[in-house]
Phi, psi and omega in degrees: 000133179278108184290341181290342181265000180283119178251173179297321180293319179295316180295318179295315180298316179295322180294320180294319177296317179298317181293321179297322178293320179297314181296323180296315180294317178297322179294321177297319178297316178297320182294315180294326177290322182290329179294334178281342181265331187239173177264011182287150173284160180298325180294330180278331183280328183303315178299323179294319178294318178300321178294322178297315180292323182287331184297323180295319179293318181296320179293322178293319178296320177297319178297321178298319180297317181291326179291329176294335177275002177102357179273165178272333177053045182293319183297317179298316182292320179294318180294323179295318178294322180297319179294319178297320178292328176297318178295322178296316180296321179298317181291324182286303185285338181285342182251000174288146010275007176285095187293325180295315179294322179297318180291322182294303184287325177294324177295321179292324177294316179295321177297320178297319178295318180296317179296320178298319178294320178296317179295324176296319177295323177298315180297323180295314181292323178298320179294315180296321179292323179292329179269001179079017180258011178232127181295153179293162179291131182268160179296159176270110185274343176089153182294325181296318178295317179294327183289315187269334181224068185294318183290318178296320180294321177295319176298319180296321178297317178293322178295322178293329176293319180288322183226088182299337182292345180296322181075194184292299186285328177295321179292323177294318178296319179295323179294317179295319179294321178296318178295317180296318180295321179297318178297317178296315181293325178295316179294318180293323178297316178297321179294316180297318179295322178294319178295321178295317178297322178291324182295317183263359177067019182212118179294340178295330178295318178297320177295322178295319178297319181295331181272342183253338182247143176285092185292330178296316177292325178296318179292324178296317179292322179297316180293323181290329182272357182294137179270099184292324180296318179294322179295315180295322178296317178294319178295321180293324179294330182270326183231075178285122181239000175092126178191179177295147183288130179284138180301328181287339183259342183304317179301321180296318178298315182298320180296319181293317181291321178297319179299324180289324182294323182270025176065022174263131181284119181289143179286160179299320181296322178294321179292323177298319177297319180294329184284356179292341173240154183290123181284152174289162179304319181294316180291322179297321179295316182295317180294316180297318180294319181295320181291320178294325178293321181287323182228091184301335183270007183292147180265153178295325179292331180284332184263348187300313184287341179286327181258009179054047176223166177279159178304323178297318179294325177297316179297323178294322177298315180296320180296318179295320179292322180293326181287338181264343181279147180255354182264142177293150182232161177269132180295145178292165180291167181300143181092348180267204179286163181276012182214158176209157182193172176246132184295139178279000000 
């Protein structure tokens, strides 16, 4: 059977035919059982049995109608189930001691009751979906996803309910981003409250701010206004680990190296700007030599991060420069490098 051609009308029609066959078999079982208890003819018993089977369906349909009006219709639903169970009992006990017949006709009665309850639930959900009171169907995330990432999957399920267009992978990505953003905002909120408490010297002030100001909105705006380029630049100036030269930083580096070439002593701020990107070996040598010439007492550890080299490499640069210079130099002050020279 081609499942792509199955429509709602086709499914409903097939279900109704299936349910009618079940009710007919269950009714036959009730009628044959009743003829053994009473002196009624089969023709007289069949209408009574048909009424018994129909009453459960009628009560369920009535319950669906009342529930659409906003009622719970508990009494109708309980009575419908009770009537269905009565039909099951008639078929089971009416065919004993023949256990096979009791199981056959009793099973069909129970199946008919179950199908009637399922169809009632379908009608209820269709009504809720039509009025916008039922969330859309969410993607099937699979048992593996639920097992290893239950919270993320639950977030994804809720996101898919709010925005069905996200789909399976879109809802998972949105859930991970939402979780990450919540963690960032929580940490930033705690930091802001701590800074407020430190500024005014009283943690109660921070609590007062937290109760009067929308801190969640404040943290979102703070995060949105953050200058990421400035943060990365400051971090790079403090912890140079080597990378490709950024186009925005290249002019500062070029200016510092050019000033050294024309015998102008570069300022510390210019060298700091240049050190935000890893200098080439030639530029690192020139900057290190220029700084030692300007400040004979400078230490290798103080200049290492400026030229993006280790202190050992700085000492090696100074040693190499001292061995190639022909002019006498003044030794650095105590605590500095063990060599000094004047740049050629």
